[in-house]
N, C-alpha and C positions, 0 to 999 in steps of 0.2 A: 678558233678552231681553224680558220686559211692560216690565220699569222703561223701557230703550231706547227701545221701541214709543210707549208712554205718551209720553216727553219729544218724542218726532219730532211727535206729534201735538198737544203744546202750544205746538211751534214753531209750527208748520205753523195752526192757528189761531187764533192770536195774531197772527200776519202778515194773514189773511184777516179777520178780524176789524176791525184798521186799513186795511186796503184796502174793504169795506165799509164802515165810516164816513164815508172820504174819499169813494165814491162817494153814500151818502147822504146828504150835505150840501150836496153840488153839486144835488142836485133842490130843489125845493120841496114835490114827493108822498114826494118819500123811498125807505121799503122800501115802501109802494103802485106801484110803478114794476116791478119783480119777479114783483106781480100782475098787473096792469094792461096791462103790456106784450101779453105775448102772446095776452091775452085780445082787447083790441082792435085788432091783428095776426086773430086770430081769425076778428072781424064782420064784419073789409074784407074777405078773402078768402073765406070762406062765403058771404057776400054775392056778390060776383064772380062766385064757379063758379058758385050755385045760380042767379043770372040769366042769365048768359051762358051759362055751361058747362049742356048735360041729364047726366043719373048717374041714379044710382036709387041714389044710397050716403045706408046708415040712420045715423040721428043724425049727421050730414054735418059740422055743424059741429066737434060732440069729437073727429070722424076729424081735422079739420084740426087741432086745438089739442094734439093731442096728436103729432102733426106735428113743425106751432110748437116745442114743446118739444123733445124729442128734437133734433130736428136743434139749434135752439137749443143745444143742450147738447154737441151734437160741433162747431160752431164757436166757442161762449167759450171751450173745455175748452183746445180744439187748438190755436187762435190763444194765451192767455193761456198756457200751459204753453211755446211757440216763443218766446216774449218774455220767457219770466222772466228769463233767467241778466242777460240783459244791462239788462234794467228794475231791476234787481235789484243790479245792477254794485258800490254801495259799502258796501253789507248787508253781500253775501258777502265783500267785503276786510276790512268790520268786523269779523264775528260770527266768519270761518271754519266755518260751518253749514255741512252736507253738503250736496250741489249737487242733487239730487235732491229734495231737501225744495222748495224753488223753484218744481218743476215740480207735484209733488205738491198747494203749497197750488193751482196757479193750478186746478188740477182740481178739488181740494175745495172751492173757491168758488162753479165755476162748477153744482159739484154741489149746492152751498147756495140757489143761483138756482132752478135746477133746482125744487126743493121747496118755494123762494117760489112759484113760478110755477102747483104744481100745486094748489096753495089752490084757484084759481078753476075748480077741479075738481068737488068736492063740490057747489057746486049747481048746477052743468051736470046730474049727471048725477041731480040733484035734477028740474030741468027735466022732462030727456027721458027720465025712468022707466029709469033702470039703475040694478037692483042690485048692490050692493057683495055678489062672493059670494067662496069660498073661492081661486074660481081669479088673482082679483084681488095674490092673494100670491103670485103665481107671477113679480109685478115686479120682487122681489128679484132674483134670478138672476138675472134680463134683464137689471139696471143694474148687478152684482155683471162683466159681462161685458163689459159696455160702459165700464164704471169701467177694464178690463184694457189692453180696448183704444186707449182715448182717452189713458194715461200712456204707452203704448209708441210711439204714434204721437206725442206730446208729445213724447216724449226724441229723440222721432229730430231734429221738427225742431226743440227749442233746441240742439243739435248744429248743423247744417245753418245756424240762425240768427246762429251765432256765424261761424259760418266764413266765409258766402256771408249778406250783410243783406238783400240780391234776392229769396233766396225766401218773403221777407216780400209782398211783391207777387205775386208768381206764386201762393201758398198762397190769397191773397185773390182772386185766380181762383178757386182752384174750388174756394171755398168758396161766389162766386158763381152756379155750378151746382150749388149741393151741393139745396136744395130739388126740382130739377127730374128730377135722378138719384138720387133716393131713394121715391119715391113719397110723398111728400108731400104732395100735394093730388088724387091719386087714383088708385083702387088700382089692384095690379100687373095684372090680368088686363083692362085699357085698354091697355096699350100693344103695342105689337108682341112678337108671339112670340122673336121675334132681341132685340131691346131685358128681354122680361121675363126669359131665359135671361143675360143678364148680371146686369140688376138686384140679381139675390138671390145673385149673391157681393159683392155691395158691404155692408159691415158696416153702413154706415148705416141703408139698408134691410132688414136680417137687424133690429136693435132695435127699432125703428121698427115691424112686421109682427109682431115676436114680443110687444111693448109690448099693441099694439090689440087682439090679441087676448087676455091676458087682464086688460084693463081694459073696453077698450069690448064687446068682441063678448064675453067668459064663453066663449068656443072654445080645444078644443087647436090647436097649431100642427103645420105637418109637423116631425119628429124631422132630415129633410133642415140643417133651418133651427138648429137646436139645434146639429147637429154643426156644421154653417159655421160659426156666429157663435163657438163652442168653440173652432176650427181656427183663429179671427183673433186671440181672445182673446190663446189658448195664443202664440202662433204671434207676434204684435206686440210681445205684454210683455214674451216671453225675448227678440225680436232687438233693437228698444228699449234692453231692458239693458244688456244685452249693446255696441249699439253705446256706450248713455251712457259705461259705465262705460271702456272700452277709452281714449273719447279725456278722459278726468278732466281728467288732470296738460294737455293741450293750455288745457281750458277754462280748469281756470286761471292759465295764465299769461297767457291773453288777455284776461281779466276785472283 
């Protein structure tokens, strides 16, 4: 079992490294774009909202930065997972590797991008005098649950994309709305009460809410938020895996 997991990790890491090198070679700044991209977006949006929209949010640039990173992780990972099988069609036929490895690889690559982007948090923490406490380590179970949600969604999307290529356009539309339905720019309290209720059942919002509380504010989160994200994680991962496994023969024949 351990040997098999090691082999899977090796395959995923090798594909991820190859993809990363290709992306880096296509830009002059290379790796630095992983750090600069969310940082520049944070500066743009925080300046816009600070000067245009009245608010009382403490450490607002970091509030925006964590939102950009988490929402970006969901977007990049799920879109990548959706296209993973079709994009690697030739490699799948040639190597006969397990199909789910290509879904995992896309999520793993997006997770590495999230870690790279998070490097920019260090100077921001220093500038805003935010102390790193033990509560910051709660981010690890948050990321684990988020990982499970994304893999479950990614597996379902990968199957749908092989069956219906048009799902790409529909999902792109959903992703364009994601920043506005995840409290990325403003906190939950600033939404109407009926909208607040809906947002608290959104897994992206839950991941972002839990991450901000442990990293930015260092405060405990409501247990209901944890419970909802756990249900999302177990539910989507289980259902996504069932859907993916049930369609493996179909996917193999279509690819």
